[in-house]
C-alpha positions in Angstrom: -21.7 -15.8 29.8 -19.2 -18.4 29.6 -21.3 -19.9 27.3 -21.7 -16.5 25.0 -18.1 -16.3 25.2 -17.5 -19.9 23.2 -20.5 -19.3 21.1 -18.9 -15.7 20.0 -15.6 -18.1 19.4 -17.3 -20.7 17.4 -19.4 -18.2 15.5 -16.0 -16.1 14.6 -13.8 -19.4 13.4 -16.9 -20.3 11.3 -16.8 -16.5 9.2 -13.1 -17.0 8.8 -13.4 -20.8 7.4 -16.2 -19.6 4.9 -12.5 -17.8 3.4 -10.1 -20.5 1.2 -7.3 -18.1 -0.2 -4.0 -19.4 -0.8 -1.0 -17.8 1.1 2.5 -17.9 0.4 6.0 -16.4 1.7 8.6 -15.9 -1.2 12.0 -14.6 -1.7 11.8 -12.4 -4.5 15.5 -11.4 -5.8 16.9 -7.9 -5.7 19.1 -7.4 -8.1 19.8 -3.5 -7.5 19.9 -4.8 -3.5 22.1 -8.0 -5.0 19.4 -9.8 -1.6 16.5 -11.7 -1.6 13.2 -9.6 -0.3 10.5 -11.2 1.5 7.4 -11.0 0.0 3.3 -12.2 0.9 1.4 -13.7 -2.2 -2.4 -13.9 -1.4 -4.2 -15.6 -4.8 -8.2 -16.0 -4.4 -9.6 -19.8 -3.5 -10.3 -20.5 -7.3 -6.7 -19.5 -9.1 -5.2 -21.7 -10.4 -1.9 -21.5 -12.5 -3.2 -23.9 -15.6 -6.1 -21.3 -15.7 -6.5 -18.8 -18.4 -8.3 -16.6 -16.5 -6.2 -13.2 -15.5 -6.3 -11.7 -12.3 -5.8 -8.0 -10.9 -3.5 -7.3 -8.2 -3.6 -5.0 -5.3 0.2 -4.2 -4.0 -0.5 -3.4 0.0 2.4 -1.7 1.7 3.2 -1.7 5.2 4.0 1.1 7.8 7.2 2.0 9.9 8.6 -1.0 12.2 6.3 -3.8 10.7 7.1 -6.5 7.4 5.3 -8.1 5.0 3.8 -10.0 7.3 1.9 -7.1 8.9 -1.2 -7.1 7.2 -2.1 -10.7 6.8 -1.1 -11.4 10.0 -2.5 -8.7 11.9 -6.2 -8.4 9.8 -6.4 -11.4 7.6 -7.0 -9.6 4.8 -6.5 -13.0 2.7 -10.0 -12.5 2.4 -10.4 -9.7 0.5 -8.5 -11.9 -2.1 -12.0 -14.3 -2.2 -14.3 -11.6 -2.1 -13.1 -9.4 -5.0 -11.3 -12.1 -6.9 -7.6 -10.6 -6.8 -4.6 -11.4 -6.0 -2.7 -9.2 -3.1 1.2 -8.7 -2.8 2.9 -7.6 0.8 6.7 -7.0 0.4 9.2 -6.3 2.6 10.0 -2.2 2.8 12.5 -2.8 5.5 12.0 0.7 6.9 12.8 2.3 3.5 9.7 4.6 3.0 9.6 3.0 -0.7 12.6 5.3 -1.8 15.8 4.6 -3.6 18.3 6.3 -1.0 20.3 9.0 -2.5 22.1 8.1 1.6 22.6 5.0 1.6 22.9 2.5 -1.9 21.4 -0.5 -0.2 18.3 1.2 0.1 16.1 0.9 -3.4 12.6 0.0 -2.7 11.5 2.3 -5.5 13.4 0.3 -7.9 12.4 -3.3 -6.3 8.8 -2.3 -6.0 8.2 -0.7 -9.3 10.3 -2.8 -11.9 11.3 -5.8 -9.8 8.7 -7.0 -7.8 5.4 -6.0 -10.1 8.0 -8.0 -12.8 8.3 -10.9 -11.2 4.5 -10.7 -9.9 3.5 -11.0 -13.2 6.0 -13.3 -14.9 5.4 -15.9 -12.1 1.1 -15.3 -11.9 -1.8 -15.0 -14.6 -2.1 -11.4 -13.9 -3.8 -8.7 -15.6 -0.5 -6.7 -16.3 -0.9 -3.1 -17.0 -1.8 -0.1 -15.1 -5.8 -1.1 -15.0 -5.1 -4.0 -13.5 -2.6 -2.6 -10.8 -3.5 -1.2 -7.9 -1.0 0.0 -4.7 -2.0 1.3 -1.2 -0.4 1.2 2.2 -0.5 2.7 6.2 1.5 5.1 7.8 5.1 4.7 5.8 3.4 2.5 3.1 0.7 5.1 2.6 3.5 7.8 1.8 4.9 4.9 -0.6 1.9 3.9 -2.2 1.9 7.6 -3.4 5.2 8.2 -4.0 5.6 5.1 -6.6 2.6 6.1 -8.4 3.2 9.7 -8.5 6.2 8.3 -10.2 5.3 5.8 -12.3 2.2 6.6 -13.2 2.1 3.6 -16.4 2.0 1.4 -13.9 -0.5 1.8 -11.2 -4.0 2.8 -12.1 -5.5 3.3 -8.6 -3.5 4.4 -5.7 -4.6 4.7 -1.9 -2.9 6.1 1.7 -4.6 5.6 5.1 -2.7 7.2 7.6 -0.1 8.3 5.8 3.0 10.4 6.0 2.3 12.0 2.5 4.7 15.2 4.5 7.9 14.5 6.1 8.9 17.7 6.2 7.5 18.3 10.1 9.1 15.1 11.5 12.8 14.0 12.7 11.8 10.2 13.3 11.5 6.7 11.5 15.0 6.5 9.8 14.2 9.3 7.3 17.6 11.2 8.0 19.2 7.5 7.3 17.5 7.2 4.4 18.1 10.8 3.3 20.9 12.9 5.1 20.0 14.7 7.6 17.6 18.0 7.5 20.0 20.0 8.3 22.8 19.2 5.8 20.5 18.4 3.0 17.0 20.0 3.3 16.1 19.9 -0.7 16.0 16.3 -0.6 13.2 16.3 2.3 11.4 18.8 -0.2 12.1 16.9 -3.2 11.0 13.3 -1.8 8.1 13.8 0.3 4.2 13.3 -1.6 3.0 16.7 -0.7 5.9 18.2 -3.3 5.3 16.3 -5.8 1.7 17.3 -6.9 2.5 18.4 -10.3 2.6 14.7 -11.2 -0.8 14.1 -10.2 -3.3 13.8 -13.2 -6.2 15.9 -13.6 -8.0 14.3 -15.9 -8.9 11.1 -14.1 -6.8 8.8 -15.2 -5.6 8.3 -11.8 -8.3 6.6 -9.0 -7.2 8.1 -5.7 -8.1 7.1 -2.6 -6.9 8.8 0.9 -8.2 8.8 4.3 -6.5 9.8 7.6 -8.2 9.5 11.5 -8.5 13.0 13.6 -6.6 12.2 16.0 -3.5 10.8 14.0 -0.6 12.3 14.3 -0.8 12.9 10.9 -4.0 14.2 10.7 -2.7 17.9 9.4 -0.6 16.9 6.7 -3.4 14.3 5.0 -5.3 17.6 5.2 -3.1 19.8 3.6 -2.6 17.3 1.0 -6.2 17.1 0.4 -6.5 20.9 -0.1 -3.8 20.8 -2.5 -5.0 18.0 -4.5 -8.3 20.2 -4.7 -6.5 22.9 -4.9 -5.1 22.0 -8.4 -7.9 19.7 -9.8 -6.9 16.0 -9.1 -9.8 14.2 -8.4 -9.5 11.8 -5.1 -11.9 10.5 -2.2 -11.0 12.0 0.7 -12.3 10.5 4.6 -11.4 11.5 8.0 -13.2 9.9 10.6 -12.7 9.3 14.5 -9.7 7.2 14.6 -5.4 6.9 15.8 -2.8 5.5 14.1 -3.6 2.0 14.6 -4.9 -1.6 13.4 -7.8 -0.8 14.3 -8.4 1.9 12.2 -6.8 0.4 9.5 -8.6 -2.2 9.9 -11.6 -0.4 8.7 -9.7 1.7 6.2 -8.2 -1.2 4.3 -12.2 -2.9 3.9 -13.3 0.2 2.3 -10.2 0.4 0.0 -10.4 -3.1 -1.3 -13.8 -1.8 -2.3 -13.0 1.1 -3.7 -10.2 -1.0 -5.9 -12.9 -3.5 -6.8 -14.8 -0.9 -8.6 -11.4 0.6 -10.1 -11.0 -3.0 -11.6 -14.4 -3.2 -12.6 -14.7 0.0 -14.2 -11.5 -0.7 -16.4 
């Protein structure tokens, strides 16, 4: 048994060593929030600032209570930069739900991600600087954020994903939502306005937005994701929707992000 375990560990190290992506932690200046925001940027092995090659970008948003390092440290998503020859960008979302908060002007993460971060990435890296070269996804709070930002900024992102996304905030009272929007009792209209399932009139029906959504059947967000799928289908919005056994955890997201990265690679190849 001991020999088997040592062999397995050696095999895992050997497999990980196949990936040679570059991982950098930066601080991106935010004018609207008057601070620097930590961001992880992962480039593929063959990326060179001296080359004329241009790279597609996947923006990867974390969930509540996590940070800009979570996707890389927990799941090693840098391998997808090498596998699909793209750039991965993971910003710190600071439990913001990626809104420009109407209750706290210190939280302007919609403007930061869509304008300041995308602009900074395009200015500092060799990117395909148009919507057909950008995708965005995330888990939990980040899944809601990815859909929210995309529906409000279709000119910026051509593909969007969500895994275990909190796509309807109205049934819940947790996760600092009230601190970002104000209490549900005082500002019920904000809770309705800032939730993804009430924004589907913005979603194009002509296939111009590639959308992929999934959720585990044991996830506390399972019902709201099924309702999102129903409403998208009712409106005739093209999208991929997958449910499978799983809960709200990194074990589930490990498989989800692998599929979503393949989905985005297909999008980039076709555009």
